[in-house]
C-alpha positions in Angstrom: -19.7 -134.4 -82.9 -22.8 -135.8 -83.8 -22.6 -135.8 -87.5 -22.4 -139.6 -89.1 -20.2 -138.7 -91.6 -17.3 -136.8 -89.6 -17.9 -139.8 -87.0 -16.5 -142.0 -90.0 -13.3 -140.0 -90.8 -11.2 -141.3 -88.5 -12.2 -145.3 -88.8 -11.1 -144.3 -92.8 -7.8 -143.0 -91.6 -7.1 -145.7 -89.5 -8.3 -148.0 -92.8 -5.4 -146.2 -94.6 -3.0 -146.6 -91.9 -3.0 -150.3 -92.0 -2.9 -150.4 -95.6 0.5 -148.2 -95.4 1.5 -150.3 -92.6 1.8 -153.5 -95.3 3.9 -151.4 -97.7 7.1 -152.1 -98.0 8.2 -148.8 -98.9 7.2 -145.5 -97.7 6.1 -143.0 -100.3 5.9 -140.2 -98.0 2.4 -140.0 -97.3 1.3 -138.6 -94.0 -1.7 -139.3 -92.5 -3.5 -136.8 -90.3 -3.0 -137.7 -86.9 -2.5 -136.4 -83.5 1.6 -136.9 -81.8 2.3 -136.7 -78.9 4.9 -134.9 -77.5 6.6 -134.4 -74.0 9.6 -134.6 -71.6 10.3 -137.5 -69.8 8.2 -137.8 -66.5 5.4 -135.0 -68.0 2.6 -136.9 -67.8 2.4 -138.4 -71.2 1.5 -142.1 -70.2 -0.6 -141.2 -67.6 -2.7 -138.9 -70.0 -3.0 -141.5 -72.8 -4.1 -144.0 -70.0 -6.6 -141.7 -68.9 -7.9 -141.4 -72.2 -8.3 -145.4 -72.7 -9.7 -145.9 -69.2 -7.5 -148.9 -68.7 -3.4 -149.1 -67.3 -1.7 -150.7 -70.6 1.6 -148.7 -70.9 4.9 -150.0 -69.8 6.2 -147.7 -67.0 9.4 -147.4 -65.1 12.7 -144.9 -65.0 14.6 -143.4 -67.8 13.2 -144.0 -71.1 10.1 -146.2 -71.3 8.6 -145.7 -74.5 11.7 -146.2 -77.1 9.5 -146.6 -80.0 6.4 -144.8 -81.9 3.6 -146.2 -80.4 0.4 -145.7 -83.4 -2.6 -145.5 -80.9 -5.6 -146.1 -82.5 -8.7 -145.8 -80.4 -12.2 -147.3 -81.6 -15.5 -146.7 -79.8 -16.7 -150.3 -79.7 -19.4 -152.5 -77.4 -16.7 -155.1 -76.4 -13.5 -154.4 -75.0 -9.9 -155.2 -76.3 -6.3 -154.4 -78.3 -5.1 -156.0 -81.1 -1.8 -155.4 -82.8 -0.9 -155.2 -86.2 1.9 -157.4 -86.1 0.0 -160.3 -84.8 -3.9 -160.2 -86.0 -6.3 -161.9 -85.0 -5.2 -162.0 -81.6 -7.5 -160.1 -79.5 -6.2 -159.0 -75.9 -8.7 -158.7 -73.5 -5.9 -158.5 -70.6 -4.4 -155.1 -70.8 -1.5 -156.4 -68.8 -0.6 -158.6 -71.7 -0.7 -155.9 -73.6 1.6 -153.8 -71.5 4.1 -157.2 -71.9 3.4 -157.4 -75.5 4.6 -153.5 -76.2 7.8 -154.0 -74.1 8.5 -157.1 -75.7 8.0 -155.8 -79.3 9.9 -153.3 -78.3 13.2 -155.0 -76.9 12.8 -157.2 -79.9 14.2 -154.2 -81.8 16.0 -152.2 -79.3 17.1 -154.7 -76.9 17.3 -153.9 -73.1 19.5 -150.8 -73.2 17.2 -148.3 -73.8 18.0 -147.3 -77.1 15.5 -146.5 -79.5 13.9 -147.2 -82.9 12.1 -145.1 -85.4 10.3 -148.4 -86.2 6.4 -148.4 -85.2 4.3 -150.3 -83.3 0.3 -149.9 -84.0 -2.1 -150.9 -81.6 -5.9 -150.9 -82.1 -7.9 -150.7 -78.7 -11.8 -151.1 -79.1 -13.8 -149.9 -76.1 -17.3 -148.3 -75.2 -15.2 -146.0 -73.0 -13.2 -144.1 -75.7 -14.1 -142.0 -78.3 -12.8 -142.7 -82.3 -8.6 -141.1 -82.1 -5.6 -141.6 -83.7 -2.5 -140.8 -81.5 1.2 -141.5 -81.8 3.4 -141.5 -78.7 6.9 -141.1 -79.2 9.8 -141.2 -76.7 10.0 -138.8 -73.9 12.6 -135.8 -74.6 16.1 -136.5 -72.5 19.1 -134.7 -72.4 21.3 -137.2 -70.5 22.3 -141.2 -72.0 22.1 -143.9 -69.4 24.2 -146.8 -69.4 25.3 -148.1 -73.5 22.7 -145.9 -74.7 24.5 -144.0 -77.6 26.0 -140.5 -76.6 23.6 -138.8 -79.2 20.6 -140.0 -77.7 18.8 -137.0 -77.3 19.5 -135.4 -81.0 18.3 -139.0 -82.3 14.9 -138.6 -79.7 14.9 -135.3 -81.0 15.3 -136.2 -85.1 12.5 -138.8 -84.5 9.8 -136.3 -82.9 10.6 -133.8 -85.9 10.1 -136.3 -88.8 6.6 -136.5 -87.2 5.4 -133.0 -86.2 7.2 -131.5 -89.0 4.0 -132.2 -91.6 1.1 -130.2 -92.1 -1.0 -132.9 -91.5 0.0 -133.6 -87.8 -1.6 -132.2 -84.7 0.8 -131.9 -81.9 -0.3 -132.6 -78.6 2.2 -130.9 -76.5 2.2 -132.4 -73.1 4.1 -130.2 -70.1 3.8 -130.1 -66.4 2.2 -127.4 -64.0 5.0 -127.5 -61.8 7.8 -126.6 -64.1 8.3 -123.0 -66.3 6.2 -123.1 -69.2 8.8 -121.0 -71.0 11.5 -123.9 -70.7 9.1 -126.6 -72.1 10.7 -129.0 -74.4 7.3 -129.8 -76.0 6.3 -126.5 -76.6 10.0 -125.3 -78.2 9.7 -128.1 -80.5 6.2 -127.7 -81.5 7.1 -123.7 -81.9 10.1 -124.6 -84.1 7.6 -126.2 -86.9 4.4 -124.4 -86.0 5.8 -120.9 -85.0 1.6 -119.5 -85.3 0.4 -122.2 -83.3 -2.3 -123.1 -85.2 -1.9 -126.9 -85.1 -0.6 -127.2 -81.1 -3.0 -128.5 -78.8 -1.2 -127.8 -75.0 -2.0 -130.1 -71.9 -0.9 -129.0 -68.9 -0.5 -132.0 -66.3 0.3 -132.2 -62.4 -1.8 -129.0 -61.5 -2.1 -130.5 -58.2 1.3 -130.6 -57.4 1.6 -126.6 -57.9 3.2 -124.9 -54.7 0.6 -123.6 -52.7 -0.3 -119.5 -53.5 0.2 -120.5 -57.1 -2.0 -121.2 -60.5 -1.7 -122.0 -64.1 -5.1 -120.1 -64.8 -3.4 -117.7 -66.9 -1.9 -120.6 -68.8 -5.0 -122.3 -69.0 -7.3 -119.2 -70.2 -4.3 -119.1 -73.0 -3.5 -115.6 -72.2 0.0 -116.9 -71.4 2.0 -118.2 -74.7 -1.4 -118.3 -76.6 -2.4 -121.2 -79.0 -4.9 -121.0 -81.7 -6.1 -124.7 -80.3 -5.7 -123.5 -76.7 -5.0 -125.4 -73.1 -6.5 -128.0 -71.4 -5.4 -128.7 -68.1 -5.7 -132.5 -66.4 -4.8 -133.9 -63.2 -3.0 -137.6 -63.3 -3.0 -140.0 -60.9 0.3 -139.7 -58.5 2.9 -142.5 -58.6 1.4 -143.3 -55.2 -2.2 -144.5 -56.9 -0.5 -146.2 -59.7 1.7 -148.3 -57.2 -1.5 -148.7 -55.2 -3.0 -149.7 -58.5 -6.1 -147.1 -58.4 -8.9 -147.3 -60.7 -8.7 -144.6 -63.4 -12.5 -144.2 -63.1 -12.0 -143.2 -59.2 -9.2 -141.2 -60.7 -11.2 -139.3 -63.3 -14.0 -138.8 -60.3 -11.3 -137.1 -58.3 -10.0 -134.9 -61.5 -13.4 -133.4 -61.9 -14.0 -132.6 -58.3 -10.6 -130.7 -58.0 -11.4 -128.3 -61.1 -15.0 -128.0 -59.4 -13.4 -126.8 -56.2 -10.4 -125.2 -56.9 -10.8 -121.4 -56.9 -8.6 -120.4 -59.7 -10.3 -123.1 -62.1 -13.9 -123.7 -61.0 -15.0 -121.0 -63.4 -13.8 -123.1 -66.4 -14.1 -126.5 -64.7 -16.5 -127.8 -67.8 -13.6 -127.3 -70.4 -10.9 -128.8 -68.1 -9.9 -132.7 -67.6 -9.5 -135.7 -69.3 -13.3 -136.2 -70.7 -13.2 -132.7 -72.2 -9.7 -133.6 -73.4 -11.3 -136.7 -75.3 -14.2 -134.5 -77.0 -12.0 -131.8 -78.1 -8.9 -134.2 -79.7 -11.9 -136.4 -81.3 -13.4 -132.6 -82.7 -10.1 -131.2 -83.9 -8.8 -134.6 -85.7 -12.2 -135.3 -87.5 -11.8 -131.5 -88.5 -8.5 -132.0 -89.3 -8.5 -134.7 -91.6 -11.9 -132.9 -93.1 -9.8 -130.1 -93.9 -6.6 -132.0 -95.4 -8.1 -135.0 -96.9 -9.1 -133.3 -100.2 -5.2 -132.5 -100.2 -3.9 -136.0 -99.4 -6.1 -137.6 -101.8 -4.6 -135.2 -104.9 -0.9 -136.1 -103.6 -1.9 -139.8 -103.4 -3.5 -139.5 -106.7 -0.6 -137.6 -108.2 2.0 -140.0 -106.8 -0.3 -143.0 -108.6 -0.1 -141.4 -111.9 4.0 -140.8 -111.4 4.5 -144.5 -110.6 1.7 -145.5 -113.1 4.0 -143.8 -116.0 7.2 -145.0 -114.3 6.0 -148.3 -114.3 4.9 -148.1 -117.9 8.5 -147.3 -118.7 9.6 -150.4 -117.7 7.1 -152.3 -119.8 9.2 -153.2 -122.6 8.5 -155.2 -125.3 11.7 -156.9 -125.9 12.9 -158.9 -123.1 16.7 -158.5 -123.8 16.4 -154.6 -123.3 14.0 -155.3 -120.0 16.3 -157.5 -118.7 19.4 -155.0 -119.5 17.6 -152.3 -118.1 17.1 -154.2 -114.8 20.6 -155.6 -114.4 21.8 -151.9 -115.0 18.8 -150.3 -112.0 20.3 -153.0 -109.8 23.9 -152.3 -110.7 23.4 -148.9 -109.4 21.5 -149.2 -106.7 23.9 -151.3 -105.4 26.9 -149.1 -106.3 24.8 -146.4 -104.1 24.5 -148.6 -101.2 27.9 -149.7 -100.9 28.7 -146.0 -101.4 26.8 -145.2 -98.1 28.2 -148.4 -96.1 31.6 -147.8 -97.2 31.6 -143.9 -96.4 32.5 -143.0 -99.9 29.6 -141.1 -100.6 29.4 -137.5 -102.0 27.6 -135.7 -99.2 29.4 -136.6 -95.5 26.9 -136.3 -92.7 28.2 -134.1 -90.0 25.7 -134.1 -87.6 25.1 -137.9 -86.9 26.4 -141.6 -87.3 25.0 -143.3 -90.3 25.4 -146.1 -92.6 28.4 -148.1 -92.6 29.4 -145.7 -89.5 26.2 -147.5 -87.6 27.1 -150.6 -88.5 30.7 -150.3 -87.2 29.6 -148.9 -84.1 26.9 -151.9 -83.6 30.2 -154.6 -84.3 33.2 -152.6 -82.4 31.2 -151.0 -79.2 27.2 -152.2 -79.0 28.2 -155.7 -79.7 31.3 -156.2 -77.2 29.3 -154.0 -74.2 26.8 -157.0 -74.8 28.8 -159.9 -74.5 31.3 -158.2 -71.5 27.6 -158.7 -69.7 27.9 -162.1 -69.9 29.9 -162.8 -67.1 29.7 -166.8 -66.0 30.4 -167.8 -62.3 33.6 -169.6 -62.0 33.4 -171.4 -59.4 29.8 -172.8 -60.5 31.5 -173.4 -64.1 34.7 -175.2 -62.0 31.6 -177.2 -60.5 30.0 -178.3 -63.2 32.9 -179.3 -65.4 33.7 -181.8 -62.4 30.3 -183.1 -62.7 30.2 -183.4 -66.3 33.7 -185.4 -66.4 32.6 -187.6 -63.5 29.4 -188.4 -64.8 30.6 -189.6 -68.1 33.3 -191.5 -66.8 30.8 -193.8 -64.5 32.1 -196.0 -62.8 35.1 -196.0 -64.7 38.5 -193.9 -63.8 40.4 -191.9 -66.2 43.5 -190.1 -67.1 42.3 -187.4 -69.6 38.8 -185.8 -69.6 36.5 -186.6 -72.2 35.5 -185.1 -74.8 31.8 -185.5 -74.3 32.5 -183.1 -71.5 34.2 -180.6 -73.0 31.0 -180.4 -75.8 28.3 -180.5 -73.2 30.2 -177.5 -71.5 31.1 -175.5 -74.6 27.7 -175.8 -75.5 26.1 -174.4 -72.5 28.5 -171.4 -72.5 27.8 -170.7 -76.0 23.8 -170.7 -75.3 24.5 -167.9 -72.9 25.4 -165.8 -75.9 22.3 -166.7 -78.0 20.4 -163.5 -76.5 22.6 -160.5 -77.1 24.2 -162.3 -80.4 19.9 -161.9 -81.5 19.5 -158.6 -80.3 23.0 -157.9 -81.9 21.0 -159.5 -85.4 18.3 -157.4 -85.0 20.4 -154.2 -84.5 22.2 -154.6 -87.8 18.9 -155.6 -89.4 17.2 -152.4 -88.9 20.4 -150.5 -89.3 20.8 -152.3 -92.7 17.1 -151.2 -93.4 17.7 -147.7 -92.4 20.7 -147.4 -94.9 18.6 -148.9 -97.5 16.0 -146.2 -96.9 18.5 -143.9 -96.9 19.5 -145.0 -100.4 16.4 -144.7 -101.7 16.0 -140.9 -100.5 19.0 -140.2 -102.3 17.9 -141.9 -105.5 14.9 -140.5 -105.3 16.3 -136.5 -104.9 17.6 -136.6 -108.0 16.8 -134.8 -111.1 14.7 -137.7 -113.4 16.2 -136.1 -116.5 19.6 -137.3 -115.0 18.3 -140.8 -114.4 17.1 -140.6 -118.1 20.5 -139.8 -119.4 22.0 -142.6 -117.1 19.0 -145.8 -117.5 16.6 -144.1 -119.9 14.3 -145.1 -117.0 12.4 -143.9 -114.0 14.0 -143.8 -110.2 16.0 -146.5 -109.3 14.3 -146.7 -105.8 11.3 -148.1 -108.0 12.8 -151.3 -109.1 10.8 -153.1 -106.5 7.6 -151.9 -108.0 8.8 -153.4 -111.2 10.0 -156.6 -109.4 6.6 -157.1 -107.7 
């Protein structure tokens, strides 16, 4: 922990994360990071807020975290937060950070509890944190609510697996102590990708809520469902504490007192609680970065050489040949994209909706549902029509309603549709981006030799490198 070289590793990865966030096409570069996984109401949000020492995450019922939150903590003398999507804007009020997370989430997903795989990047500077990179993902759920897609459970699990399946990822599996550990959704998902438990850290929450006469001693001593990195117990604030805005500092002191005074935990109190969790996460992440960074560098250099080689293939001396090659690439990519949207691609997805089917769902199910929520008050509308007609007639009397009254009322009615239509546009935009990325993935999976026979050049997805 005192090694300056080790301390510099996490900020280095943060810089790489910033650079990759600005890249329009993802070349499957998976940075070392800690991914937080847990079921709804498992205490994930409280664990993260305790690590930061501030209340800053949106709270509520149902799915609250609906986009991945890449949370980077940096030890500094000042306290403020900064979002990647609005660089230069320093948030010193953590309530404003909560509002910004909520607003940025709803910008893509709307208010209907839908989820998105597009992450929010938040950097927090504070003297009360250690250098860490954490990814908070939506809580695992089993039942869709409201107008959520019926396959919301599958979507969340798919999103979680996209992060935790990579070897560069450490998994922070959060499980409440008042549930059966063998039924833990977080540990089950972790076991699917890390069967030996080599990169999974268990966090047991709500120890103070266990039934009298029971404890989690066997679990915390790593004798039940053992993990190489072990388990750490924490005690979060209760909902009453949160509603009463209990200070996190006071909550951390109460947590420490709980472990020191509990007969089952006092012998291991020195390796329980949020401060120890903070320290051990920093240590494990630094070690993990140190171990995986050489391999990451080799992968990066390998991809760079491959891209440079393919870029050379585009550098044709004859402008006519270059334009012909570019035209062929554009036509092929357009054909592949059209197949995904029309549903005429060779491989049909039998697990979930994708491509044009998702767009169809948005057009014919999601948008009508949003529009039906706009229910004008008929009595109020009639009153407004009457006032509009009378105000436009002024001192005159008229037999027919004036056109201006009609236009004024219609404009007001149309303005009510602005919010659902804007949400609809964002949903379509995100789905089109996902479809384009699917097309990239499909093209990238093709054999290079087959592509050379067809175009005499490299991957069609690299057309954008050529254009840049």
